[in-house]
N, C-alpha and C positions, 0 to 999 in steps of 0.2 A: 203779540199779534200772531195769529195762527198762520201756518204755512198753507200753500195751495193744497198740498197733500192732505193736511188735517181737515181742511174745509171739504175737500172732495170725499174723504172717508166718511164724514158725517152725512153729507148730502146724498151720497150714493146709498148708504144704509137706509136712509129715510125714503129714498125713491123706491126701494124694495120693500118698504113698510116693515122693516125688521127692528126689533129692539136690539140694544147692544148685546144682550145675552144670546139672542137668536143668531145675530151676525157673527159673534165670536165662535159659536158652535159650528156654523157653516164654514168659517175660515179655518177653524182648528186651533184657536188660541183662547186665552182666558178673557173674560169680560173686562177685567181691569187693564189688560194689555191693549185691547181694542180702545178702551177709554183713553189710554195714554197716547195712542196714535191720533185719535180725534181731537184731543186737547193740545196736541203739539208738544207733549213732554218726551216723546220717544219717536224713533223712526225704525221701521222694520228692516230686518236683514233680507237678503234677496230671496231666500226660501219662503219667507212669509209674504213678500211682495208677489211671488208667483201664486201662492194660495189665494191672496186677495184678488188678483187679476182673474183667476179661475172662478172664484165664488161670485164675483160681480160682473163677469163676462167683459172685462176691460180689454180692449184691443190695443190701445195706445197707452202703455204704462208710463212712458216718459211724459206725455201730456198730463196724465192723471197725477203724477208726482209733482211736476213743475208748473203746469199750466202753459207750457211753452211747446208749441207744435214744431216738429222738425220735418213734417211732410212737405214736399214741394221744394225743398232746398236743392238747388241744382249743381252745387259745386262744393268742394272741400272748404273753401274760404267761408262760405255761408254756414256750413256745419260748425266750423271752429268758432265763428262769431257767436252762433246760437249757444253752443256748449259753454262758452265763456260767460254767458249771462246767467248760468245756473248757479245755485248756492253750492257750498261744499258738500252737503248731504246729497243734493240732487246729482252732482257730478259723480260722487261715489256710487250712487245707485246705477247711473248710466254705465259707469266703468264695469261694475259687476255684471250687469245685464249683457254687456258686450264681451265679457271675458277678459277684461284688461285689469291687471292687478297693480 
């Protein structure tokens, strides 16, 4: 089963009417790497996530990755609860984006 990230990668590329080849060039990766993200066989590192966000004008990267919004959460307990619903890869991406090692 594809992850939210994989589905969003494919859907967003199609919204921009881009082929995998064109999208890969726009992001600065190979077509095969893009395909591996869209098929759920790989997950990008934070540098590539930033390039994807810039190429597709993504404002909420956490939602794009996980499908789980964190906007409107009004206390740390809610943030922790929401964070705990993320998968391991999603948590790693959030940690990297927040500068937590």
